C-alpha positions as CSV (number, residue, x, y, z in Angstrom):
1,M,0.0,0.0,0.0
2,T,1.7,3.2,-1.2
3,A,1.1,6.2,1.1
4,S,-1.4,8.5,-0.7
5,W,-1.7,12.2,-0.3
6,R,-5.3,13.3,0.4
7,V,-6.9,16.6,1.1
8,E,-10.3,17.9,1.9
9,I,-10.5,21.6,1.2
10,A,-12.2,23.8,3.7
11,K,-12.8,27.4,2.7
12,Q,-14.5,30.5,3.9
13,F,-15.3,33.6,1.9
14,V,-15.0,37.0,3.7
15,C,-16.3,39.9,1.8
16,A,-15.1,43.3,3.1
17,I,-17.4,46.0,1.9
18,N,-16.1,49.5,1.8
19,K,-19.2,51.5,2.8
20,V,-21.4,50.5,-0.1
21,D,-25.1,49.5,-0.2
22,L,-26.0,45.8,-0.6
23,H,-27.0,44.9,-4.1
24,A,-29.4,42.1,-5.0
25,R,-26.9,40.2,-7.1
26,T,-25.0,37.5,-5.2
27,L,-22.7,34.6,-6.0
28,P,-24.2,31.2,-5.4
29,Q,-23.4,29.7,-2.0
30,Q,-20.6,27.1,-2.0
31,A,-20.4,24.4,0.7
32,I,-17.1,22.6,0.6
33,G,-15.1,20.5,3.1
34,L,-15.4,21.4,6.7
35,R,-16.9,24.8,6.6
36,R,-19.9,26.3,4.7
37,A,-18.8,29.1,2.5
38,E,-20.5,32.3,3.3
39,Q,-22.5,34.1,0.7
40,V,-20.5,36.6,-1.3
41,T,-22.5,39.7,-1.9
42,N,-22.3,43.1,-3.4
43,L,-20.6,42.5,-6.7
44,W,-21.8,45.9,-7.6
45,D,-20.5,47.9,-10.6
46,K,-18.8,51.2,-9.7
47,K,-18.1,50.1,-6.1
48,S,-15.0,48.9,-4.4
49,H,-14.6,45.9,-2.2
50,S,-12.1,43.1,-1.4
51,V,-13.1,39.5,-1.6
52,L,-10.7,37.7,0.8
53,V,-10.6,34.0,0.3
54,N,-9.3,32.0,3.2
55,L,-8.7,28.4,2.8
56,G,-9.2,26.6,6.1
57,Q,-7.1,23.8,7.5
58,A,-7.6,20.4,5.8
59,V,-8.1,17.1,7.4
60,Y,-6.1,13.9,6.7
61,M,-2.8,15.6,6.4
62,G,-0.4,13.5,8.3
63,V,0.0,10.1,6.7
64,L,-0.9,7.0,8.8
65,I,1.2,3.8,8.4
66,P,-0.5,1.6,7.5
67,E,-3.0,4.0,5.9
68,D,-5.9,1.8,7.0
69,F,-4.7,1.6,10.6
70,P,-7.5,0.1,12.7
71,F,-8.3,2.6,15.4
72,E,-10.2,0.0,17.4
73,S,-6.9,-1.8,18.0
74,L,-6.0,1.1,20.4
75,K,-7.6,0.3,23.7
76,D,-6.8,3.6,25.2
77,D,-9.2,6.5,24.3
78,A,-6.4,9.1,24.8
79,E,-4.2,7.3,22.3
80,R,-6.9,7.2,19.7
81,Q,-7.6,10.9,20.3
82,V,-3.9,11.9,19.9
83,V,-3.4,9.8,16.8
84,R,-6.4,11.4,15.1
85,V,-5.2,14.9,16.1
86,L,-1.8,14.3,14.6
87,R,-3.3,12.8,11.5
88,D,-5.7,15.7,11.0
89,G,-3.3,18.5,12.1
90,L,0.2,17.6,10.8
91,R,1.5,18.5,7.3
92,D,1.7,15.8,4.7
93,G,5.4,15.2,5.2
94,W,4.8,13.5,8.5
95,F,4.3,9.8,8.8
96,I,2.5,8.4,11.9
97,I,3.0,4.9,13.1
98,P,0.8,4.1,16.1
99,N,1.2,1.2,18.6
100,V,4.7,0.0,17.9
101,G,5.6,-3.2,19.7
102,M,9.2,-3.5,21.0
103,S,11.0,-6.7,22.1
104,T,14.4,-6.1,23.7
105,H,15.4,-7.1,27.2
106,R,11.8,-6.0,28.1
107,D,8.6,-6.2,26.0
108,F,6.8,-2.9,25.7
109,Q,4.7,-0.7,23.4
110,I,5.6,2.7,22.0
111,D,2.4,4.7,21.7
112,I,3.3,6.7,18.6
113,V,6.4,7.1,16.4
114,L,6.5,10.1,14.0
115,L,8.8,10.2,11.0
116,H,9.8,13.1,8.8
117,R,12.3,13.3,5.9
118,E,13.8,16.6,7.2
119,H,13.2,16.4,11.0
120,G,13.9,12.8,11.8
121,V,12.3,10.5,14.3
122,L,10.1,11.2,17.3
123,N,8.8,8.9,20.1
124,L,5.6,10.2,21.6
125,E,4.0,8.6,24.7
126,V,0.4,9.3,25.6
127,K,-1.0,9.7,29.1
128,G,-4.8,10.0,29.5
129,H,-4.9,11.0,33.2
130,R,-4.5,14.5,34.5
131,I,-1.0,15.3,35.9
132,V,0.6,17.4,38.6
133,V,4.2,17.6,39.6
134,R,5.3,17.6,43.2
135,D,9.0,18.1,44.0
136,G,10.0,16.8,40.6
137,I,7.8,13.7,40.9
138,W,4.9,13.1,38.5
139,C,1.6,12.5,40.3
140,S,-2.0,11.8,39.4
141,G,-4.2,14.9,39.3
142,R,-6.8,13.0,41.3
143,H,-4.3,11.9,43.9
144,P,-1.7,14.7,44.0
145,G,0.3,12.9,46.7
146,K,0.5,9.6,44.9
147,P,3.4,9.2,42.4
148,L,2.6,7.6,39.1
149,K,3.9,4.0,38.8
150,K,5.6,4.9,35.5
151,Q,7.1,8.4,35.5
152,P,6.0,9.7,32.0
153,Y,9.1,11.7,31.0
154,Q,11.4,8.9,32.1
155,Q,9.3,6.3,30.3
156,A,9.4,8.4,27.1
157,Q,13.2,8.8,27.4
158,S,13.8,5.1,28.1
159,N,11.6,4.1,25.2
160,A,13.3,6.5,22.8
161,F,16.7,5.2,23.8
162,E,15.5,1.6,23.1
163,L,14.0,2.7,19.8
164,R,17.2,4.5,18.8
165,K,19.3,1.4,19.7
166,L,17.0,-0.8,17.5
167,L,17.0,1.5,14.5
168,R,20.7,2.2,14.6
169,S,21.3,-1.6,14.5
170,E,18.6,-2.8,12.1
171,C,18.7,0.2,9.7
172,D,22.5,0.8,9.7
173,L,22.0,4.4,11.0
174,P,24.8,4.7,13.6
175,N,24.3,8.4,14.3
176,L,20.5,8.4,14.4
177,H,18.9,10.5,17.1
178,V,15.4,9.9,18.4
179,E,13.5,12.8,20.0
180,Y,10.9,12.1,22.6
181,G,8.0,13.7,24.4
182,V,4.7,13.0,26.2
183,A,1.2,14.0,25.2
184,F,-1.5,14.7,27.9
185,P,-4.7,15.3,25.9
186,N,-6.8,15.6,29.1
187,T,-4.5,18.0,30.9
188,T,-5.2,21.7,30.4
189,S,-2.3,23.0,32.6
190,F,0.5,21.9,34.9
191,D,0.3,22.5,38.6
192,G,3.9,22.7,39.8
193,R,7.4,23.3,38.5
194,L,8.7,21.0,35.9
195,P,11.9,19.0,36.7
196,P,15.0,20.7,35.4
197,E,15.7,17.9,32.8
198,V,12.3,18.4,31.2
199,N,11.9,21.0,28.4
200,R,8.3,22.4,28.2
201,A,8.3,21.6,24.4
202,Q,8.5,17.9,25.3
203,L,5.1,18.0,27.0
204,L,2.0,18.4,24.8
205,I,-1.1,19.3,26.8
206,A,-4.6,19.9,25.5
207,S,-3.9,23.4,24.4
208,D,-0.8,22.4,22.5
209,L,-2.8,19.7,20.6
210,D,-5.1,22.5,19.3
211,D,-2.2,23.2,16.9
212,P,-0.2,20.0,16.7
213,Q,2.0,21.1,13.9
214,H,3.4,24.0,15.9
215,A,3.8,21.8,19.0
216,V,5.7,19.1,17.1
217,D,7.9,21.8,15.4
218,L,8.8,23.2,18.8
219,L,9.5,19.7,20.1
220,M,11.7,18.7,17.2
221,T,13.8,21.9,17.3
222,H,14.2,22.5,21.0
223,R,17.8,21.1,21.0
224,W,18.6,20.7,17.3
225,G,19.8,17.1,17.6
226,N,17.8,15.7,14.8
227,Q,19.1,14.8,11.3
228,P,17.4,14.4,7.9
229,L,16.6,10.9,6.7
230,S,17.4,9.7,3.3
231,Q,14.8,8.0,1.2
232,D,16.4,4.6,1.9
233,A,16.6,5.3,5.7
234,L,12.9,6.3,5.8
235,E,11.8,3.2,4.0
236,S,14.1,1.0,6.2
237,I,12.7,2.5,9.4
238,V,9.1,1.9,8.3
239,D,10.0,-1.7,7.3
240,V,11.3,-2.3,10.9
241,L,8.5,-0.6,12.8
242,S,5.6,-1.6,10.6
243,P,6.7,-4.7,8.6
244,N,3.2,-5.5,7.4
245,A,2.9,-2.1,5.5
246,T,4.2,-1.9,2.0
247,F,5.7,1.6,1.9
248,S,7.5,3.5,-0.7
249,W,8.6,7.2,-0.3
250,D,8.5,8.5,-3.9
251,P,9.6,12.2,-4.2
252,L,8.2,12.4,-7.8
253,A,4.8,11.1,-6.7
254,Q,4.9,13.6,-3.8
255,A,5.7,16.4,-6.2
256,S,2.8,15.4,-8.5
257,S,0.4,15.1,-5.6
258,A,1.6,18.5,-4.3
259,R,0.9,20.2,-7.6
260,S,-2.5,18.5,-7.8
261,R,-3.5,19.6,-4.3
262,L,-2.3,23.2,-5.0
263,D,-4.3,23.2,-8.2
264,D,-7.4,22.1,-6.2
265,I,-6.8,24.9,-3.6
266,C,-6.4,27.5,-6.4
267,Q,-9.5,26.3,-8.2
268,E,-11.6,26.8,-5.1
269,Q,-10.3,30.4,-4.8
270,I,-11.0,31.1,-8.5
271,K,-14.6,29.8,-8.1
272,A,-15.2,32.6,-5.5
273,M,-14.0,35.3,-7.9
274,A,-15.4,34.1,-11.3
275,G,-18.7,35.8,-10.9
276,L,-17.1,39.2,-10.7
277,D,-17.4,39.4,-14.5
278,V,-21.0,40.5,-14.1
279,N,-19.4,43.9,-13.7
280,T,-18.1,45.8,-16.8
281,R,-14.9,47.1,-15.3
282,V,-13.0,44.9,-12.8
283,A,-9.5,45.3,-11.5
284,V,-8.2,42.3,-9.5
285,T,-4.9,42.5,-7.6
286,G,-3.0,39.7,-6.1
287,A,0.6,38.7,-5.1
288,A,2.6,36.1,-7.0
289,G,0.9,32.7,-6.9
290,T,-2.6,33.8,-6.0
291,G,-4.1,32.6,-9.3
292,K,-4.4,35.7,-11.4
293,S,-3.6,34.0,-14.7
294,R,-6.0,31.2,-13.9
295,L,-8.7,33.6,-13.1
296,A,-8.0,35.4,-16.5
297,A,-8.4,32.1,-18.3
298,N,-11.6,31.3,-16.3
299,W,-13.1,34.7,-17.3
300,A,-12.2,34.1,-20.9
301,L,-13.8,30.7,-20.9
302,R,-17.0,32.2,-19.4
303,A,-17.0,34.9,-22.0
304,F,-16.5,32.2,-24.7
305,H,-19.5,30.3,-23.4
306,R,-21.5,33.5,-23.5
307,E,-20.5,33.7,-27.2
308,E,-18.7,37.0,-26.7
309,R,-15.8,38.1,-28.9
310,T,-12.9,38.0,-26.4
311,L,-9.4,39.3,-26.4
312,V,-7.0,37.9,-23.8
313,T,-3.5,39.6,-23.6
314,C,-0.5,40.0,-21.4
315,Y,3.0,41.3,-22.1
316,N,5.4,38.3,-22.5
317,E,5.0,35.5,-24.9
318,P,5.6,32.5,-22.6
319,L,2.6,33.6,-20.4
320,A,0.5,34.1,-23.5
321,A,1.3,30.6,-24.6
322,Q,0.3,29.3,-21.2
323,L,-3.0,31.1,-21.5
324,R,-3.6,29.6,-25.0
325,R,-3.1,26.1,-23.6
326,R,-5.8,26.7,-21.0
327,L,-8.4,27.9,-23.6
328,P,-10.1,26.4,-26.7
329,E,-9.0,27.3,-30.2
330,D,-11.7,29.5,-31.7
331,D,-12.0,32.5,-33.9
332,S,-13.9,34.4,-31.2
333,L,-10.9,34.1,-28.8
334,R,-7.9,36.2,-29.6
335,I,-5.0,35.3,-27.3
336,G,-1.5,36.7,-27.4
337,A,1.3,38.9,-26.1
338,F,0.2,42.5,-26.5
339,L,2.7,43.8,-29.1
340,T,2.6,40.8,-31.4
341,L,-1.2,40.4,-31.1
342,A,-1.7,44.1,-31.8
343,L,0.3,43.9,-35.0
344,S,-2.0,41.2,-36.2
345,L,-5.3,43.0,-35.5
346,E,-7.6,43.5,-38.5
347,G,-6.9,46.8,-40.2
348,M,-3.5,47.3,-38.6
349,E,-0.8,48.4,-41.1
350,P,1.6,45.4,-41.6
351,L,4.9,45.5,-39.8
352,V,7.3,42.5,-40.0
353,P,9.7,42.2,-37.0
354,P,13.4,41.7,-38.0
355,A,15.0,38.4,-37.0
356,D,17.2,40.1,-34.5
357,A,14.4,42.3,-33.0
358,G,15.3,43.2,-29.4
359,D,13.7,45.3,-26.6
360,E,14.5,48.6,-28.3
361,W,12.8,47.6,-31.6
362,W,9.7,46.3,-29.8
363,N,9.4,49.2,-27.3
364,V,10.2,52.0,-29.7
365,H,9.6,51.1,-33.3
366,A,6.8,48.6,-32.8
367,V,5.0,50.7,-30.2
368,G,5.3,53.8,-32.4
369,H,3.9,52.0,-35.3
370,L,0.9,50.8,-33.3
371,L,0.1,54.2,-32.0
372,R,0.4,55.7,-35.5
373,Y,-2.0,53.2,-37.1
374,W,-4.3,52.2,-34.2
375,H,-7.1,54.3,-35.7
376,Q,-7.2,51.9,-38.7
377,V,-8.0,48.8,-36.6
378,T,-11.5,47.5,-37.4
379,E,-11.6,44.4,-35.1
380,Q,-14.0,44.8,-32.2
381,F,-14.5,42.8,-29.0
382,D,-17.2,42.4,-26.3
383,T,-14.7,41.5,-23.5
384,I,-11.0,42.4,-23.1
385,I,-8.9,40.6,-20.4
386,I,-5.5,42.0,-19.5
387,D,-3.3,39.7,-17.4
388,E,-0.1,41.1,-15.7
389,A,-1.5,44.6,-16.4
390,Q,1.2,46.2,-14.4
391,D,3.5,45.6,-17.4
392,F,1.2,47.9,-19.5
393,S,1.3,51.6,-20.0
394,P,-2.0,53.5,-19.4
395,A,-1.9,54.4,-23.1
396,W,-1.9,50.8,-24.1
397,I,-4.9,50.0,-21.9
398,A,-6.7,53.0,-23.3
399,A,-6.0,51.9,-26.8
400,L,-7.4,48.4,-26.1
401,E,-10.6,49.9,-24.6
402,M,-11.1,51.6,-28.0
403,L,-11.6,48.1,-29.5
404,L,-14.8,47.5,-27.4
405,D,-17.9,47.2,-29.5
406,P,-20.3,50.1,-28.4
407,E,-23.2,47.7,-28.8
408,G,-21.7,44.9,-26.7
409,P,-21.3,44.5,-22.9
410,R,-18.0,46.4,-23.0
411,R,-16.2,44.4,-20.3
412,V,-12.6,45.2,-19.3
413,L,-11.1,42.9,-16.8
414,L,-7.6,43.6,-15.4
415,L,-5.3,41.5,-13.2
416,A,-2.2,43.0,-11.7
417,D,0.5,42.8,-9.0
418,E,2.3,46.1,-8.6
419,H,5.1,44.2,-6.6
420,Q,6.0,42.5,-9.9
421,M,6.4,45.8,-11.8
422,L,9.6,45.3,-13.8
423,Y,8.7,47.9,-16.5
424,Q,8.1,51.5,-15.4
425,R,5.4,52.5,-17.8
426,G,3.2,54.4,-15.5
427,F,0.7,51.8,-14.5
428,T,-1.4,52.3,-11.4
429,T,-4.2,50.1,-10.3
430,P,-7.6,51.7,-11.3
431,L,-9.6,53.4,-8.6
432,A,-13.2,52.5,-7.5
433,A,-13.9,56.2,-7.9
434,D,-13.3,55.9,-11.6
435,G,-15.9,53.2,-12.0
436,W,-13.9,50.0,-11.3
437,T,-14.9,47.1,-9.1
438,R,-11.7,46.5,-7.1
439,C,-11.0,43.0,-5.6
440,E,-8.0,41.2,-4.2
441,L,-6.8,37.6,-4.4
442,V,-5.1,37.0,-1.1
443,V,-4.1,33.4,-0.9
444,N,-0.9,32.0,-2.4
445,C,-2.0,28.7,-3.9
446,R,1.0,28.1,-6.2
447,N,4.0,27.4,-3.8
448,S,4.4,24.4,-1.5
449,F,5.0,24.9,2.2
450,S,8.7,25.9,2.5
451,I,8.8,27.9,-0.7
452,G,5.6,29.8,0.2
453,N,7.0,30.5,3.7
454,L,10.3,31.9,2.2
455,I,8.4,34.3,-0.2
456,R,6.0,35.4,2.6
457,R,8.7,35.8,5.3
458,R,11.5,37.4,3.2
459,L,9.8,39.0,0.2
460,N,6.3,40.0,1.5
461,G,4.5,37.5,-0.5
462,A,0.9,36.4,0.0
463,P,-0.1,34.1,2.9
464,A,-0.8,30.5,2.1
465,P,-3.5,28.1,3.3
466,L,-2.6,25.9,6.2
467,N,-3.2,22.8,4.2
468,R,-0.6,23.4,1.5
469,P,1.6,20.4,0.9
470,E,5.3,20.3,1.9
471,A,6.8,18.7,-1.3
472,A,10.5,18.8,-1.9
473,G,11.4,22.2,-0.4
474,I,14.4,24.5,-0.8
475,R,18.2,24.0,-1.2
476,W,21.1,26.5,-1.4
477,I,24.3,25.8,-3.4
478,E,27.1,28.2,-2.9
479,A,28.4,29.9,-6.1
480,D,30.4,33.1,-5.9
481,D,31.0,33.6,-9.6
482,L,29.7,32.7,-13.0
483,E,32.1,29.7,-13.5
484,S,31.0,28.0,-10.2
485,A,27.4,28.8,-10.9
486,V,27.6,27.1,-14.3
487,A,29.2,24.1,-12.7
488,A,26.5,23.9,-10.0
489,V,23.8,24.0,-12.6
490,Q,25.4,21.2,-14.7
491,E,25.7,19.0,-11.6
492,Q,22.1,19.6,-10.6
493,L,20.7,19.0,-14.1
494,H,22.7,15.7,-14.2
495,Q,21.1,14.6,-11.0
496,L,17.6,15.7,-12.0
497,V,17.4,14.7,-15.6
498,T,19.9,11.8,-15.9
499,V,19.8,10.1,-12.5
500,E,16.2,10.8,-11.4
501,A,14.8,10.8,-14.9
502,R,12.8,14.0,-14.4
503,D,10.8,15.5,-17.3
504,P,12.8,18.4,-18.6
505,S,9.6,20.4,-19.1
506,T,9.1,20.5,-15.4
507,I,12.5,22.2,-14.8
508,L,13.3,25.9,-15.3
509,V,16.8,27.5,-14.9
510,E,16.2,31.1,-14.1
511,T,18.7,34.0,-14.0
512,T,18.5,37.7,-13.1
513,D,20.7,38.9,-15.9
514,S,21.3,38.1,-19.6
515,T,25.0,37.5,-19.2
516,T,24.4,34.5,-16.9
517,R,21.6,33.3,-19.1
518,H,23.8,33.3,-22.2
519,A,26.6,31.5,-20.3
520,L,24.3,28.8,-19.0
521,R,22.7,28.2,-22.4
522,A,26.2,27.9,-24.0
523,H,27.7,25.6,-21.5
524,S,24.8,23.6,-20.0
525,N,22.8,22.6,-23.1
526,L,19.9,24.8,-22.1
527,V,17.5,26.5,-24.5
528,P,15.2,29.6,-24.8
529,W,11.6,29.1,-24.1
530,E,10.6,29.2,-27.8
531,Q,12.9,26.3,-28.7
532,A,11.6,24.1,-25.9
533,A,8.0,25.0,-27.0
534,S,8.7,23.7,-30.5
535,T,11.1,20.9,-29.6
536,P,10.0,19.2,-26.3
537,G,12.5,17.4,-24.1
538,Q,14.8,20.3,-23.3
539,V,15.4,22.4,-20.2
540,V,14.5,26.0,-20.5
541,C,16.8,28.8,-19.3
542,E,15.3,32.3,-19.1
543,N,15.8,35.5,-17.1
544,V,13.2,36.6,-14.6
545,H,11.6,39.1,-17.1
546,R,10.7,36.3,-19.5
547,A,9.7,33.8,-16.9
548,K,7.3,36.2,-15.1
549,G,3.8,34.6,-15.0
550,L,5.0,31.1,-15.5
551,E,5.1,28.2,-12.9
552,V,7.0,25.0,-13.0
553,D,7.7,22.2,-10.5
554,T,11.4,22.7,-10.1
555,V,13.4,26.0,-10.4
556,L,17.1,26.4,-10.4
557,F,17.5,30.1,-9.5
558,V,21.0,31.4,-10.4
559,C,22.2,34.7,-9.1
560,T,25.8,35.6,-8.2
561,D,24.8,39.2,-7.2
562,S,24.0,39.3,-3.5
563,Q,22.5,42.8,-3.9
564,V,20.0,41.9,-6.5
565,E,16.7,43.8,-6.3
566,D,13.9,42.3,-4.1
567,T,11.5,42.5,-7.1
568,L,13.6,40.1,-9.1
569,L,13.9,37.7,-6.2
570,Y,10.2,37.9,-5.5
571,I,9.3,37.1,-9.1
572,G,12.0,34.5,-9.7
573,L,11.7,32.4,-6.6
574,S,7.9,32.4,-6.8
575,R,8.0,30.5,-10.1
576,A,8.8,27.2,-8.2
577,V,5.8,25.1,-7.3
578,V,7.4,22.2,-5.3
579,E,11.2,22.4,-5.5
580,L,13.6,25.4,-5.4
581,T,17.4,25.4,-5.6
582,V,19.1,28.7,-5.1
583,I,22.6,28.9,-6.6
584,G,24.5,32.0,-5.4
585,P,26.8,33.5,-2.8
586,K,26.5,33.1,0.9
587,A,25.4,36.7,1.3
588,L,22.4,36.0,-0.8
589,A,21.6,32.8,1.1
590,D,21.9,34.8,4.4
591,R,19.6,37.5,3.0
592,L,17.0,34.8,2.2
593,G,17.5,33.0,5.5
594,L,18.7,29.8,3.9
């Protein structure tokens, strides 16, 4: 039985209304997972509000081994309670093995063993009775003067030492450390001073079990003695402790599951916002990873089903290609990067880009040509959707609005993140006072746990739902110059593509400058996005400007400049869904807290 990764999404919609009257239009009520979604109201044209979508904590996060563990086999109610709390409250990187029998010089049971790839092994004993401490002695809460027959802390310590001895021997892990603690699910507080050898983090009382992940994190880090477990070590430990369970820790399967779960979370957030297109002028803001491009595609599909002529545009071609893949091919849907799409509009004077067209040609000659001949365009649309609108100048947006059919619904839907503004073209988010419905996507549903935490903590990214998966996480490889950076990339690609047989299309090598990008392409067999799009099976290398708006499973972020702008870090790092490797100097790693 391979451990599966399951999630039940819980969500709650909170609509913050900025002093506006209620309107009769509402979005349909959604009831999903653990909580009933509240009705979202007041999608009123020419008013401003924020729709804040909070995804609640999911159940079935920690992984039981075996997955169909029979709870009735636990005779103690307190043990059943704690196992369920851990299963429902830990992240999906934690494996829970209840009721482990031990046969050494004495036969005994370990109540719960927790395993984690990064944090190691934890022995957790469970005591259902209330506890008090008198002069360093653990006593029953009902009989404070009567010492417990088995002192809980000493029992946990002794069992942990026996478990450590067994695993070191059977699994060939001579340096393995086993952490230990005691859970008291029916104890709300301690009466008395703890013995000096006991750290408070090692005792999980009822209030601690309200947030088991936080409690376990504190326990596993209170003395920093734990070590990561390799895939082989993890599987070997499970084989020893639960020999009847067929267990395989597959990082590729975990990554696939993580992406699937993040997609589910994002889809629920998008459902909450889709109905905003009943308004004619909508501006949605959101940080990296909050689902702006997915919402743009959703709006386009809704317009397509309404048989509206729809234009969907953004600034860079890779994002435009991603939008095309999400939408049907049809003459009523025009999708493309703004400058190339604008040159193809009906009535536009023809202009053929030279083979070596660079930024100057596109931003000076092409833009000048468009402005000069825009009045000749005859093509009209009912709905215009602009993704990554912060890359646009107000003049470009005004020109697009001129293409709206006066007899149609005349919808303009913008999506933007001013924190990703790489091009200073004068964009500002439209105001409610100017007739725009203003909304915000607030949940990061792209990045897995450690990547999302880094972006939130260091770069002011969006908060993420509690139930986001852990996945592969973050690594740092030191590289102080271009030569060492190229060597590090080559080594990582050999491991990922050759050894682990990863799909090259799930990997992106990202740089913050063109010099590094050119060197990596020349020496590491990497290709531009266009080449990979036409010839699959190659790893793409692009700078942050070109990669903006994209998302891939694995990112190798290469930057030898420790003073690089936060904006480039924010955009670049947030492209990674499940795995991020930062290749750069120690000063950059320190800056990111790696």
